[in-house]
C-alpha positions, 0 to 999 in steps of 0.5 A: 622795346630796345633802346640804343643809348648814344648819350645821356643828358647827365653825362654826354660823352662819358660812358658808364661804369658798373663797380665790381661790388655790384656785379653779382651772379645774376648780373654777371650771367645777363651781361656775360662778365665776371662776378665782382669785376668792374664793367666799363661801358665806353662812350662810343659804340663798336657796332656803328661808325656812320649814320647809315651804319647806325640805321642798319644796326637799328634794323638788325636789332628789330629783326633779331628781336622779332619786331620789337620797337627799336630807338635811340636816345641822345643828348644833342651835341653838334647839330650837323651830326643829328642832321647827318642821321636825318639825311641817312634816314631820308636817303636809305628809308630806314627809320627807328621806331622812336628817338628819345631826346635827353636834356642836359638837366637830366641827372643821375647819382653816378655822373661827375658833378661837372657833367651833371651841372654843366655839360649837355644841351638844354632839353627844351631847345634840343627837343625843338631842334630835333622836332624841326629837323624831322619835320624839315626832312619830312620824317616826323610821321615815321617815328615817335619823339620822346622827351626827357630830362628833369620832367618832374611835374604834370606841367613839365610833361604838358610843356614838353608835349606842347613843344613837339614830343609824343611821349615823356620819360619821367625818371627822377620823380618816379625814383622819388616815389620809390624812395630815392632821397638823392644820397648820391651814392648810387655807384657805391652799392650803399644806397640807404633806401635800397633803391640802387643796391643789391646789398641784402641788408640795405635791400630790406628797405625797399619793400615792393608791396609798399613801394608799388602803391606809392609809385602807382599813386604818384603816377595816377595823380600825375595823369589826373593833373595832366587831364585837369590842365588839358580840361582847363585848356578845353582840349581832349587829348595831349595830341591837341597841344601846340606851342602856342598853348604855353606862355612864358614871361620874358621880362617884367612886362611881357609874356609870349607863347612858345610859337612866338619865342621859338622857330618852327619850320615847315614840312620838307623845308630841309630837303634838296631844292627847297630854300633852307631856313637860315637857322639850319643853313650852316649845320645842314651844309656840314651834314652827310648821310655817310659820316658824322664828320663835317663835310669839307667844302672847297672854296 
């Protein structure tokens, strides 16, 4: 599987830095950089500038890798930009194998606090928007939709699957099962539990033979809990989950299910010639298959 990282919920628009002290010979050989030198990953990509070019890059990676699944991950920003990608997919018939939608609740020990605490669209609203956009363009069956961002428990996973996701990324909880204590020194190469360091002394704290059992146990227990919840709902599979299966209290005296709280649009309702749902009118009018920039309409 190959994933193009457009943005990340914990630090959208920020890029990344791999400090030189973590760049050993193995990493240098893989990434084609010098040992001991900082590696700067800019927030933007040089391989594409437009929605169409993004899809061509997806197609190129799929061809060069011998057909491996290729997708992209993003934290939703301006809605017209994602709708521009949808327009390009509908126009050119090129589709990623999956899209991963990362919520602003996502975290990493290597992001600025201002970004991890305040920047990025929430995961629930982002997932519903992307799901609706794909349904509206008649593209939902062409790719899988993955949801991530603070998915920790079995119920977190159930909720995202009911809202429209096909699959779940669970990072934080798996890190905890591996031994992460949220020391927030990932970028310093001094992780006290050995999870995010290649310092030989600190690496000794990460014993694969022990940790693999803990990770397996957590994963197994999570799946069993998901199966238990599905059984209580009288459902056979996560594919049977729907928004109305999950209720949310909205006041001291009222609870509503997700299909009553959020809008779910009809298949094909964003295609030309169809009445556009009011919630999509403004963003759709700005979206172009040829550019991420908003369309300028003459009066």
